[in-house]
C-alpha positions in Angstrom: 96.6 96.8 94.3 96.6 95.1 97.7 95.2 91.8 96.4 96.7 89.0 98.4 96.4 85.7 96.7 93.5 83.6 97.8 96.0 80.9 98.8 97.0 83.1 101.7 93.4 84.0 102.7 92.2 80.4 102.7 95.2 78.6 104.2 96.9 80.8 106.7 93.9 81.6 108.9 93.6 78.1 110.0 97.3 78.0 110.9 97.5 81.4 112.6 94.2 81.4 114.6 95.0 78.0 116.1 98.7 78.4 116.6 99.5 82.1 117.4 98.0 81.8 120.8 100.4 79.0 121.6 103.9 80.2 122.7 105.6 77.0 121.6 104.1 76.9 118.1 103.9 80.7 117.5 107.3 81.1 115.9 106.7 78.1 113.6 103.3 79.5 112.6 104.9 82.9 111.7 107.5 81.2 109.6 105.0 79.1 107.7 102.9 82.2 107.1 105.9 83.9 105.6 106.4 81.0 103.3 102.8 81.2 102.1 103.0 84.9 101.5 106.2 84.4 99.5 104.5 81.8 97.3 101.4 83.9 96.8 103.0 87.2 96.1 106.4 86.6 94.6 105.5 83.4 92.7 101.7 83.7 92.3 101.0 87.3 91.2 101.4 88.6 87.6 101.4 92.3 88.1 104.6 94.4 88.6 108.1 92.9 88.3 109.4 90.0 90.4 111.7 92.4 92.4 108.8 94.7 93.2 106.8 91.7 94.4 109.7 90.6 96.4 109.9 93.9 98.3 106.2 93.7 99.0 106.8 90.2 100.4 109.5 91.5 102.6 107.4 94.2 104.2 104.5 91.8 104.8 106.9 89.2 106.2 108.1 91.8 108.7 104.4 92.6 109.5 103.9 88.9 110.4 107.0 89.3 112.6 105.5 92.4 114.2 102.3 90.4 115.2 104.5 87.6 116.5 106.5 90.0 118.7 103.3 91.6 120.0 101.9 88.3 121.0 105.2 87.1 122.5 105.1 89.9 125.2 104.6 87.9 128.4 102.6 90.8 129.9 100.3 91.2 126.9 96.7 92.0 128.0 94.3 89.1 127.4 91.9 91.6 125.7 94.7 92.8 123.4 95.7 89.3 122.5 92.1 88.5 121.5 91.7 91.6 119.4 95.1 91.2 117.7 94.1 87.6 116.7 90.5 88.1 115.8 90.7 91.6 114.2 94.2 92.4 113.0 95.1 88.8 112.0 91.7 87.4 111.2 89.9 90.2 109.5 92.5 92.8 108.4 95.3 90.6 107.2 93.5 87.5 106.0 89.8 87.6 105.5 88.5 87.2 101.9 85.9 90.0 101.3 85.7 90.0 97.6 82.0 89.0 97.4 81.0 91.6 100.0 82.6 94.3 97.8 80.8 93.5 94.5 78.4 96.4 94.8 81.3 98.9 95.4 83.3 97.4 92.5 80.3 97.8 90.2 79.9 101.5 91.1 83.6 102.5 91.2 85.4 100.0 89.0 87.8 99.1 91.7 88.0 97.5 95.2 87.3 99.8 98.1 89.9 101.8 100.1 91.5 99.7 102.8 91.2 102.2 105.7 90.5 105.8 106.7 92.4 108.3 108.7 90.4 110.7 110.9 91.6 113.6 112.9 88.6 114.2 115.2 90.1 117.3 116.9 92.8 119.9 116.3 93.6 120.5 119.9 97.0 119.5 121.2 99.0 120.0 124.4 102.2 120.5 122.4 103.2 123.1 119.8 105.7 121.2 117.6 107.8 123.1 115.0 106.5 122.4 111.5 103.4 120.6 112.7 101.5 119.5 109.5 98.2 120.1 111.3 99.1 123.5 112.9 97.6 122.2 116.1 97.8 123.8 119.6 96.3 124.1 123.0 93.9 126.9 121.9 92.5 125.1 118.9 88.8 124.3 119.3 87.9 122.8 115.9 86.5 119.3 116.3 84.1 116.8 114.9 81.2 115.6 117.1 81.1 112.1 118.3 78.1 111.1 116.2 79.9 112.1 113.0 83.0 110.2 113.8 81.0 107.2 114.9 79.0 107.3 111.6 82.2 107.5 109.6 83.7 104.4 111.2 80.4 102.5 110.9 80.0 103.4 107.2 83.5 102.6 106.2 83.2 99.2 107.9 79.9 98.4 106.2 80.5 100.0 102.8 84.2 99.1 102.4 84.4 96.0 104.6 87.3 97.9 106.3 88.2 96.9 109.8 91.3 99.2 110.3 91.0 102.8 111.4 93.7 105.4 111.8 93.3 108.2 114.3 95.4 111.3 114.1 95.2 114.9 115.3 95.9 117.2 117.1 96.4 115.0 120.1 93.7 112.3 119.9 93.6 111.7 123.7 92.5 115.4 124.2 89.4 114.9 122.0 86.1 114.9 123.8 82.6 115.1 122.4 79.3 114.6 124.2 81.2 113.1 127.1 83.0 110.5 124.9 86.6 110.0 123.9 88.7 108.0 121.5 88.6 105.0 123.9 84.8 105.2 123.8 85.0 105.0 120.0 87.1 101.9 120.3 84.8 100.3 122.8 81.8 100.9 120.5 83.5 99.6 117.4 84.9 96.2 118.5 84.9 95.1 114.9 87.7 97.6 114.1 91.4 97.7 115.1 92.6 101.3 115.7 96.0 102.8 115.4 96.4 106.2 117.0 99.2 108.6 116.3 100.0 110.3 119.6 102.6 112.4 121.4 102.2 109.9 124.3 102.5 112.6 127.0 99.0 111.8 128.3 99.6 108.0 128.5 100.0 107.6 132.3 99.5 104.3 134.1 95.7 104.8 134.2 95.4 105.6 130.5 97.6 102.6 129.6 95.4 100.4 131.7 92.3 101.6 129.9 93.9 100.8 126.5 94.8 97.3 127.7 91.2 96.8 128.8 89.8 98.1 125.5 92.2 95.9 123.6 91.7 97.1 120.0 94.0 100.1 119.9 97.7 100.6 119.4 99.5 103.9 119.9 102.1 105.0 117.3 104.2 107.3 119.4 105.9 110.3 117.8 109.6 110.7 118.4 112.2 112.8 116.6 115.3 110.7 117.5 116.6 110.8 121.0 116.3 113.4 123.8 118.0 116.3 122.1 116.1 116.1 118.8 112.7 115.2 120.4 112.8 118.0 123.0 114.1 120.5 120.4 111.0 120.0 118.2 108.4 119.0 120.8 109.3 120.8 124.0 111.6 120.3 126.9 110.9 117.2 129.0 108.7 115.5 126.3 111.3 112.8 125.6 111.2 111.6 129.3 107.4 111.6 129.2 107.6 109.4 126.1 109.8 106.9 127.8 107.5 106.8 130.8 104.5 106.2 128.5 106.4 103.3 126.8 107.1 101.8 130.2 103.4 102.1 131.2 102.3 100.4 128.0 104.9 97.6 128.4 103.7 97.0 132.0 100.1 96.4 131.0 100.8 94.6 127.7 99.7 97.1 125.0 101.7 96.8 121.8 103.0 100.2 120.5 105.0 101.6 117.7 106.9 104.7 116.9 106.3 107.4 114.3 109.2 109.5 113.2 109.4 112.6 111.0 112.5 113.0 108.9 113.8 116.5 108.6 117.1 117.9 107.2 118.5 118.0 110.8 117.6 114.5 112.0 117.4 112.2 108.9 120.6 110.3 109.7 119.7 109.7 113.3 116.1 108.5 113.1 117.0 105.4 111.0 120.4 104.7 112.4 121.1 101.2 113.7 121.4 102.9 117.2 117.9 104.3 116.9 116.4 101.0 115.7 118.1 99.0 118.4 117.0 101.4 121.1 113.3 101.7 120.3 112.7 98.3 118.9 115.1 96.5 121.2 115.3 98.2 124.5 112.0 100.0 124.5 109.9 97.3 122.9 108.3 99.0 119.9 106.9 96.4 117.5 106.4 98.6 114.4 107.2 102.0 113.1 106.4 104.6 110.4 108.7 107.1 108.7 107.2 110.4 107.6 109.4 112.8 105.7 108.6 116.4 106.5 106.1 117.9 104.2 106.1 121.7 103.7 102.5 122.2 104.8 101.0 123.4 108.1 102.5 125.7 110.7 105.5 127.7 109.5 105.9 125.5 106.4 109.4 125.6 105.0 111.2 123.9 102.1 114.4 124.2 104.2 113.1 121.6 106.7 112.8 118.9 104.0 115.4 116.3 103.8 117.8 117.0 100.9 117.6 114.7 97.8 121.1 113.4 98.8 119.8 112.5 102.4 116.7 110.9 101.0 118.8 108.7 98.7 120.9 107.6 101.7 117.7 107.0 103.7 116.4 104.7 100.9 119.4 102.5 101.3 119.4 102.5 105.1 115.7 101.7 105.2 116.2 98.7 102.9 118.9 97.6 105.3 116.5 97.8 108.3 113.8 95.9 106.5 115.9 93.3 104.9 118.6 92.7 107.5 116.9 93.6 110.8 113.4 92.5 109.7 111.7 95.5 111.3 108.4 96.8 110.0 109.5 100.4 109.4 108.2 101.6 106.0 108.8 105.1 104.7 105.7 106.5 103.0 107.8 108.4 100.5 110.8 106.2 99.7 108.8 103.0 100.2 106.2 103.2 97.4 107.4 99.8 96.3 105.9 98.3 99.4 102.5 99.8 98.9 102.3 99.7 95.1 102.7 103.4 95.0 100.7 106.4 96.5 97.9 105.4 98.8 95.9 108.6 98.6 92.6 109.5 97.0 90.6 106.4 98.0 92.3 104.0 95.7 91.9 100.2 96.2 93.7 99.4 99.4 94.4 103.0 100.1 92.7 105.7 102.1 91.2 109.2 102.4 91.6 111.7 105.2 88.9 113.6 107.2 90.0 116.4 109.4 88.4 118.2 112.4 86.2 120.5 110.3 84.9 117.7 108.2 87.0 118.5 105.1 87.8 115.4 103.1 91.2 115.4 101.4 93.1 112.8 99.4 95.6 112.3 102.2 96.9 113.8 105.4 99.5 115.9 103.6 97.2 117.1 100.8 95.4 120.1 102.4 92.8 120.8 99.7 89.2 119.6 99.6 86.2 119.5 97.4 83.7 118.0 99.8 82.9 118.1 103.5 81.6 115.1 105.3 79.1 117.2 107.3 77.6 118.5 104.0 77.5 114.9 102.6 75.6 113.7 105.6 73.2 116.7 105.6 72.4 115.9 102.1 71.5 112.3 102.9 74.7 111.0 101.3 77.2 108.5 102.7 80.9 108.0 102.9 81.1 106.7 99.3 80.2 110.2 98.1 83.5 111.4 99.5 85.3 109.4 96.8 83.4 110.9 93.8 84.9 114.4 93.5 86.9 115.3 90.4 89.9 115.9 92.8 89.8 112.3 94.1 89.1 110.9 90.7 92.1 112.8 89.3 94.4 111.5 92.0 93.4 107.9 91.3 93.8 108.4 87.5 97.3 109.7 88.0 98.1 106.7 90.2 97.0 104.2 87.5 98.9 106.2 84.8 102.0 106.1 87.0 101.9 102.3 87.4 99.3 101.2 90.0 98.3 97.6 89.0 100.5 97.7 85.9 102.9 95.1 84.6 106.7 95.2 84.4 108.1 98.3 82.6 104.8 100.1 82.7 105.5 100.9 86.4 107.2 104.2 87.0 109.7 105.0 89.7 108.1 103.9 93.0 111.0 105.2 95.0 109.4 108.6 94.2 105.6 107.8 94.4 104.2 111.0 96.0 102.0 113.3 93.9 103.1 116.3 96.0 106.7 115.7 97.0 107.8 113.9 93.8 105.4 115.1 91.1 104.2 118.6 92.2 103.7 119.8 88.6 100.9 117.2 88.3 99.4 118.2 91.6 99.5 121.9 90.8 97.8 121.3 87.5 95.1 119.1 89.1 94.5 121.8 91.7 94.1 124.4 89.0 91.7 122.2 87.1 89.5 121.0 90.0 89.7 124.2 92.1 89.4 122.7 95.6 89.3 124.8 98.7 92.5 125.1 100.8 91.7 123.8 104.3 93.8 126.4 106.1 95.6 129.7 105.4 99.0 128.0 105.0 97.6 125.8 102.1 96.1 128.9 100.5 99.4 130.8 100.6 101.4 127.8 99.2 99.3 127.6 96.1 99.9 131.3 95.4 103.7 131.3 96.1 105.9 130.9 93.0 108.9 130.1 95.1 107.0 127.2 96.7 106.2 125.8 93.2 109.7 126.3 91.9 111.3 124.8 95.0 109.2 121.7 95.0 109.5 121.0 91.2 113.2 121.5 91.3 113.4 119.1 94.2 111.2 116.6 92.3 113.5 116.7 89.2 116.7 116.3 91.2 115.5 113.3 93.3 114.1 111.5 90.2 117.4 112.0 88.4 119.2 110.5 91.3 117.0 107.4 91.7 115.8 106.5 88.1 118.9 104.4 87.6 118.3 102.6 90.8 114.7 101.9 89.8 115.7 100.7 86.3 118.6 98.5 87.5 117.1 97.0 90.6 113.4 96.7 89.8 112.7 97.0 86.1 115.9 95.6 84.5 116.8 91.9 84.5 114.7 91.2 87.6 117.6 89.6 89.5 118.7 92.3 92.0 117.9 93.0 95.6 119.7 95.7 97.6 122.0 96.2 94.7 123.2 92.6 94.7 122.6 90.1 91.9 120.6 87.2 93.3 119.1 84.5 91.2 115.5 83.4 91.6 116.7 80.0 92.8 119.0 81.5 95.4 116.4 84.0 96.5 113.7 81.3 96.9 116.1 79.0 98.8 116.9 81.8 101.2 113.3 82.5 101.9 112.3 78.9 102.4 115.3 78.4 104.7 114.3 81.4 106.8 110.6 80.4 107.0 110.8 76.7 107.4 113.9 75.8 109.4 112.7 75.7 113.0 115.1 74.8 115.7 
C-alpha cells in the first residue's frame, strides 16, 4: 500500500528539514517524527489489522533512527548531508506526490511503483558460491549508459520515484561510453541511489568520490564474520570489506550491510554479536537480509535455510527491530513491514531490469516477457514494462493474498513470497504466461520435477509452522506484539514515552 497519512507528509517536513541539520535538536526531531508516524499509521489508517500497522510503524521508526544516525556522524560529508536531507528525507520519505500521479492511476488503477532495481552489468571481480546473478570476471553482458540513464529519467518523471537501487554483478566495475555508476549519480541529482556492492573496490579514492557525489549509499555484502565471508566470497575478502568500511567512515559516507542467509550461516548473521559488531563497531546504519533463493549459479535447495531456522530467524529479527531499534528487514520473513511482496510493479513496489535488458517482476524471479531495449526501439516507455500478463498476474495474486485488504482478509505475511512461499502459484502463472527464462539455470529449474516438489514441500511446511503465529499475533484479538499481550493503551503509552521524553 505504502500510503503514509497526509498528516505525516504535511507536518514532519517542516520539523525535519529545519531541525535535522542541528545536532542539538536532531534527536528531538527524530522522536517527534516517530510520534507522528505512530499516529498516522497505527491510529490513522484503516487497512490491515492494528498489529500489522504497528509493525509497519516499527520499521519506519527505525528508518527515522537510521537517518538520525547517518546525520550524527561527525565526519559526514557536507554533500552527503545535503542529499540525505533534500532527497531521502524530503522527497522519498515525505513528499506528497498524489496529484502528480493521477495520470498513472487512471491508466493502471493503482499508484506507481516506488523504485526500480537495475543491474547494469553482469561483470564481477568475485565468484561467490550460489550467486543469484551467476556473475564473474569474464561476463561481458551490460546495458549501455544511455539506456540506464533513460530508465532512471523515466521512472523519475513517470512514477515520481526518487529512489534507485543498483545491483549487479559488481556495479563499480560497470563502464559504458566512458561513464560509471558515479557518473549516473552525478547526472541524476534528483535521485538517491543505494548500491549493492562487494566493497572490494572501495579504496580511499573511491570513498572520496562517493562523498563528493553525495547521493549514493553502498549496501555492503557480508556473510557473517571472516570465516563465513571468505568461505563464500574468497580468501581475503573480509579484510577488504573492513578496509572499505573504514574508508567510508573516514569521509562520511553512510553505508549499510547486505546479508544472505543460508543453511550454514543463518544463526550467525542475525545474532546479537553480528548486529553489535557491524552496527556498533563498524558504523553501518542500515541492513537488508536476503534469504538464499535457489536461482543462479549452481542453484541448490540444500543451501536454503530450513523451515525451522527460518522460524527462529523470524523471532530473532523481531528482537533486533523491536529491542535494538535497528533497520534490518528480511524480505521473506518481513512481509508485514512492506505489506507483502514488493514484486511486479505494485504500488510502492518495484520491477527489476538486468544487464541484457530483460524486465522481471523481481531480482529473484528470472523470467521475462519484455525487454527494455525492445520497448525503447518500439517508441514505448518504462510504463510498458508493467503491462505484460506476467506482471499483471503477480499484482493480481498480491491483491488476492491481502495487499491493501482489511483485517482477516490478509493472509500470512510471514510467508509473502510468490516463489519461496507459494511456488505452486508461480509455476501455474509461468505455465499460463510462458515468459522466457533469462538464463540456463532458470530454464532448467522450470523443467525439474524435483525442484518443483522441493519448493512446494518447503512452502507447505513453513506455512504450517507459522500460520498459528500469524493468526494469534496479527489477526486474532489485535493485542499481541512479540508474543506478549499488550493493550492499546499500554502500547501507545510506550510509544509516546519513547518518542517525546527528551532528556
